[in-house]
N, C-alpha and C positions, 0 to 999 in steps of 0.2 A: 487478435489471437484467433488461432483455428481450433475450433471444438474437436478435430480431428487429429490433434496432433501437429499441426502447421505451427509452428513459433511464433514467433510475436515482434510487434517493434522496439523499439529502445527509446531511452529516454527525453525528459525533456521537461524542462523548467522551475526554477526555482523563482523565488523574489517576495518583494513588497515595492508597492507604487504610491505616490502621492494620488490620494482621491479626491479632486478638483470636483466639488459638486454635489459629492454623494451622499453627504451627512454620515457617512462614518468616519469615525474614528479610528487611524490607521498608522499605526507605528512606523517608525523608516526600519526599513528591512531591503533583502535584496529580490529582483525578479531575474533568475536566472535559468536560462532553457540547455539543457543539453539533448543536442541530436546524434539519435546512437542508430547506427544502420550495422547489423550484425550480417556476418557472409556466412555460409554453410555451402560445402564443398561437391554435395551429395544431395540430389532430392529422390528418392523412391519411387515416391508416390504420383509423381507425374511426370512428363517430358519437358521441364519448364528452362528456360534457357538463364541459368545462375550467374553469368557474367555481366550480361544486358543491365541489369537492376543497380548494379554497382557502377558501371560506367555511367548511365543516367544521372544516378546520386552525385556523383562525383562533380558531373557537369553543374547540377543545381548549386551544388554545395559554393563551384566557384564563381557560377554567375551574380549568386547571391551573397559571396563573400563570409560565408557563415561555416564556422569551424566545427566538427565533426570527429565523432569517437567509433572506428572503424572496431567491430570488437569481430574475430576470425575464428575459425571453427579447426580445429587440426584439421580437419579434410582439403579444407579452403589453404592453410599454412601451407602444405605439401604443393600447392599448384603453384605455378609460375604465372599465368595467367590471373589469378587473384593478387599476388605478393607484388609481380612486377606494377602491373597496373596501379594498386595503390601507391608505391614507392613513385612512380612517372608522375600522377597525376592528383596525388593528393596537394590541401591548404597546407601554407606553411605552420599554422595554429592546429591543424587535424591530429588525432595520435591513431595508433591501431592498440587496442588493449585483445586481451582472451575472451573468445566463447566458449567454456568449458564444458559443454556437453561432448558426452565421450564416444570415439568414432574406432571402426574396426581397424584401421591403419595405425592409431594411437595404441591401441590395447594391445595390438601384435609388436611393436617395437617396444614395449614395455614387458613384453616375455609372458604375456598373457594369453588365456585363450576366448575368441569373440565368441559370444552367444546369442546374436542378434541373428534376425529375419533377415535384415539386409545391412549393407555397410555402415550405414546409421540408421538406429531403428532408436524410436522416439519412447519405447517402455523404459519404464526409471530403473529396473534392474540389469537391465545392460546399457540404456545410452544416456544417464546419468550417474556421478560417482557414487551416490549411494547404493547402488550394486556392487561395490564391490568393497575389500574390508579395507581399514584404516590405511596399512600398510600399500596396499593395492592404489588407493588414490594418492599415494604422495607419489608412486610407480608413474601413474598417469601424470601428474603434474610436473614430473621431471623430464619425463619424454616431451611434454609440450616446452616447456620451457627451453630445452636444449635446441629444440625445432626453432622458435620464436628468435631464439639470440643467434643461431645460425642464420637464418633469415634478414633479421632487422638489427642485428649487433648489439644489441641490450632486452634487456626484462622489458615486458610491458609495466604500466604502475595501474591499469584498471582491469578487474574482468567483472564478467556478467555469466548469469545463467538462470534459467526459470525460478530453479530450486539451487539452492548453495549447502552444501552442510557445514558446520560448525569444524572439522576433522581438517576439510579442506581449505575453509576460508582463513585459517589458523594457519594454516602452512604455508598459504599461498603468500601471506605476509610474513609472517617470520622467516623464513627459507629466500621469499623472492623480493619482497618489498612492495608489494599489492600495495596500494595507498585507497583505493575506491573499488566498489562494488555494488553491481543491481542486480535485484531479483524480482521475478514477475508481481502484480497486485496480486489483492486477493480475490480470490476464486474458489470454489468449492468444486470439484469434481470433474469441471474442464481440462480437456487431455489430458486426464486419469491420474492428476493429483492435486491437491488440496493445500492452499496457504490459507487462514483464514486467522481474524484474530489480532494482527500485526500494525504497525503504523500504519494509517490507510494509506498516507500520499508523503512526500516530503523523504525526509533520510531519519536512519537513527544508528546509535553506535550499537552491534550486537554483543549478547553475552558470549564469551568463549564456550559456554554450555549450549547456545541456542543462537544458529546461526539468523533465527527469525524473532528472536526475542528481544527488546532492547534491553539493555544494562540499564540498572539504577546507579549503581557507584562505576568511578574511573579504574579503581581496582579490579572488578571484574568483567569489566568490556575489553574487546577487542579495537582498538583504537583504526577500523577501517568503516568509513561513511558505507551504511547498505542504501541507496536510493530505490523507492519502488517505482516500476516499469509501468507503461503502457497508458498512464492515462485516465481513468474511471471516471466514468460520468460520476458524480456524487451524490446525486439523488436517485439515479434508479437503479446502475448497476448491482448494489448490493441485493436488489427483490427479485432479479434475474432466477428466474426458475423455481420460484418456492412451491414446496409440493413436490421435487424431482428431486434425484439426485447428480446432478451437476447444473451449471451455469450458463447461459449466454454471455453473451462478449458485447458491452458497449464503452468502446474505448476511442482515445484518438487517434487507432490505427487506423490509415487511410483506406484500407479495403475494404471498411465498416460502413455500411449504411443501416441506421442511424448509426453516427460514431463520427469516425475521424475523415471519411468520404464525402459527407456532407457539409458542403460550405457553409450552412445556417451552424449549425450543430457547432461546428467548428469557431464561429465568430462567439457564441455563446461561451463553450467552454474556455477559450480565451478571456473573455471576459471575466468569466466567475472566477479564473485564477489571477488574475493580473488586478484584479478591480475589488477585490472584498480584503477584508482582515484574513492575514495569515500569520500573526504574530514572527518567528524567528525569519521566516522565508515562504514564496511558495513556491512548487516545483509539480512540471507537466513534463511529459513526454513525447517527442516527436521520432520520425523516422521506422523504418522496416526493414525487416528481414529479408533476403533476396531469394528465400523461397517460394513467395507468393507469384514471382514475375512480375515484369515489368510493367504488362496490359494492366493489370488487376489495383496496380498501385499508382498509376502515374499520374491520372487527374486528381486527387488527395494530396499527395506528397506535393506535387507543382503548385497546389495551393496553399498548403501551407509554408510551404517554403517563401513564398512569397508576401504571405502578412506577419512570420516573425521576424524578417529582412526589414519590414515596413515600421516593428514594432521597436526592433533594435534601431533604426534609424531614427527616430522619436525618442530614444532614449529610456523607453520603458522597460526596457528588458535587456540582460546578458546572454549571447549566446557564445557559450564556451563548452570546452571538451570535458567530462566525465573526472578525467583527473584534475583538473583545472577545478570542478566544482570539490571534489574531494578534499582537496588543499584548503581550498576557503573554509569547508568546513570545519579541519581542523583547527585551524588557526581562530577560528572564532569561537569553540563551543568545545569544553572539556568536557562536558557530556550532554547527552541527546537534549536539544532544546525543544521545548513545547512552540508547537504549531499547528494551524488551524486551514480547513477549508469550508467556505463557506459559500451557498446557494441558496441565496433567497427567491429564487424563480426556477423555472425550467425550462429546457430546449422547447417546448413545446408549448410555453408561456402560458401554463397549468399551474394554479395552485398548489404546486408540490416544491416543498422547500430542504432542504437538508444542511446539516451543519456540524460537521467532524472538527473535535479538539481532541488531541494526542500529547504526553507528555511521556518522562519516560516512565512513569508508573502506571498509567493505564490510556484507555481510548474511550471516547463516548460519544455517540451519534445522537444528534436528536433531527427529527423529521415534521413534518407536516403534511398533512393532507387536507387542502383547507382550513377550517381553523380546529381539525380535531390533532391533536399532538401525542408525541410517545416519544422514549427514550428506545429507540429500535435496538442500538448494539450498545454494550459495554462490556470491556476486556480490561483484567488486569494484568499487569506485568511483573513479572519475577526472574530475576537473572538465575535462579538456582532449579527453575523447572527445565530440565536438559531435554533435546529434541531427540527422535526415536531414533536416530542415526550417528550419535555419539562415538559407539560402539559395534553398533550391529549393521550389518547389511540389509539392505535389502532386497526381497525374494520373488516379488510379484510386479506386475504394470504398474503400480500406482503409489504414491505417496503423501505424506501426510506433516502439516507441519502447522501449530496452532498456539494459541495464548490461552489464558483462563477466563472462561466467559463466566458474568455476572448475568447479564442479558444477550442472548444470541438469536437477533430476529430474524434469521434464515432458517436456522438448525430445528429452531423451537417452537415452529410456525406450520401451521396446514394453509392450504388454500381457504381463502372465507375465516380463518382463526389466527391471526395475527400475534405474535407474542409482542411483548414490550412493558415499558414501564410509564404508565399513565399517571396523572394526577385526578384524582377522584374526591367529590364531598362525599361522607358517607353517613347516613341519617336511618336510622330504626332498621340497620343490616344491610343498607340497599345502597350502592355506589351508584352516584352520578356523575359523567365526565365535567371534567374541568374545560372548558373549551375556550378558547384566546379569538380574538378576530384581528383582522389587519396583518400586516409584513413585522416580523420580528427585527428590533435595533441590535445591530450587533455593535460592539466596541472593544477595543483592546484596552487593556489597564497594564500597564508595565512592559514589560520584554516576555512575560510566561501565560498572563489571564486574560481569559476572553468572557465578558458580558455579555448575555441574552436576554431582552427584555422584550413581553411582546401582552399588549393588553389584553386582560381578561373578557369573554363576552360579558359577563354580569357586571360587574366592577374591579379596578384593584389592576394590579401588577405584577403577571408571573417574570420572575426572573432567575435565570442560571448563572451562578457565578463559576467558571472553570477553572481552577489552580493547578498547579502542578500535583500538589498529592490529594486537592479533595475536591469535591462537587458538592456547593450550596444550592438547594432548591427551594424560592421563598417567595411569596407571593406579599405585596407592597400595596401601601396604601391604605386611607383612614377607611374605605368601605371595603376593605379586600374581604373576604368569607373567612370563617375560622372552621376548626374541626375537618380540615382537610387532609390528603394525607396520597403517600403514591401507591398504584399499586402495580406488582411486579406480577405477573402473568404468563402463561406457557399453554400450549395449544392442550388440550385433553388427550392422553395418551404418551407423548412425548416425553422421553426419559432424561432429565436433567441432571447434573452434578451436586445440586442441593442437598448437603448433609446434615442442616440442622439449623432452627430457629428458634436463637435464644431471646432475651427481654429486650436487647440492640443489637444483634448481630447476625448475620447472615453468614453459614459455613456453605462448605463447597470442599470436592474432591473430584477432580479430574484427573486422569489416568494415573491413578494413586499418590498424585500430587496434593496435597493441601492447601488450602487459604479460605480466605475470609473477606465479610466485607462489612465493616465495623459503621453504623449508621447515628452516631452521634447521641445527642437524646432520645432522639426516636423509639417508639415502643415500635416491636416487631413482632406481627402475629398472622398465621396462615385463617384464610377466609375463602368459605363456599367451595370447599373440599378440598381436593389436593394440588390443584393445579393456582391455586393466587396466594399472594402475600402481602398484606397491608404493611404499610410502613407509616405511623403517623408523625404527623407536623407536631415538632417541639418550639416552644418561642417563634412560631410562627415560618419555621423553616426544616426541612429536612438535610442534614449533613453527611454525607460520603465520606469515608477517610480512606484513603490508599497507603499510605506511609506506614502502617502494620504490616504490610506484606513485601517492604525493603528488607533486603537480606544485610547482614551487618557485613561490614570491611575488615 
């Protein structure tokens, strides 16, 4: 992903793999890889050959017999040098889908006025559907679909974009039968738009009111699974750029080092995705948009294709199109399944660890730096929280999608003062860290629960049990300390959406939307001024409940 507007690469990977000799209990699942390369027809920022990358990617796909999804932008859809190349050279299992950024010839074909600086302009108010009224978005999609059918004789089944609004995605499904979609990874400020707090990886059914928000009930969801793009580093991507207004990029995209252009990082990333517990399935993305040019992507992409082919040949992964993965998802899951991403080391071999768990009710991230741990991120999902672009259009160059934060370790931190929820021992009004030692054990319990255990530095065991509607944090063992709690803290001076602290519940209001975090029998209180909350253990545990935020169906 380019921090100055260069788009990104696209989809790859889902799955679950038997872990011989790993000591980790891993349920049966799927390891699926989608290779998605998307195609622009114009690049106003540099004199780059846009056809060559597509030619070379087609050659790689044929060489390794790897099914590929090609997402084509309107300005490439109207150019035969792209469309005829695809028709001539695609493999029998490939698909061509829609890349729905907005460009000048599309806008003019819809009878609208182009407001951009260039024929393709990456500013949100002109280059994305968000910059147009809902009725104009439909016209833009009608123009696209008419041209696609003229060229390929049918409508596409897959669609992607860095950011997709709910009215457009609903329309693509209801009017044209789109079955699978993809959007950008979580990022803050990069390229002028923010997606923050959603499903960290894998895929989800979105709310009809918010294309970024997982729905809790089948009645309120759009039955188009949305896959997260780019393959983020699960350990280090989250903290990129703390203290600034935008994030750096640490992903599987082959143009980046560290990242997908570094063979050693790729080996670590593949191992992390394919050989750790992932519950319903694992997911990662491979591929690259043509805007970067072939020289920038060639070495990294060639390396990745060869490694993916080897995994496929060994029967460890499935490589298929986005459409095929969308069908598999719909056939297997009525609502969004729980998934996880588990990294018990980092690419540099340091004791940095990160475990992501996500269900349709919340997401949580546990992270370690050596023996010090914290809940770095905790976001509530509620299908009734509407996106900003449901009935309004964006008038600026930027856009924001988010969910409902309980802990936001990126936005609520400063350099040197990291927000988080940490275990503490409280004595005489003083907090002492509840440190751990060694590598956490991670195991799956059933289809949707993840249990993380780690030895305490003193004695006993710290255990997290992540279930679809609750998190249980407990200390176990006869010699485990008592009188402990969880301390929720944020950087001094940061404004957070906390509105109330009652005996057993925290209440919040974000963008005018109210939600809460019930803490079971634990007593909740403010400590040490205004930026810390203590949640005391009750009967040896702290339990966070999330089903109270579920909308009625």
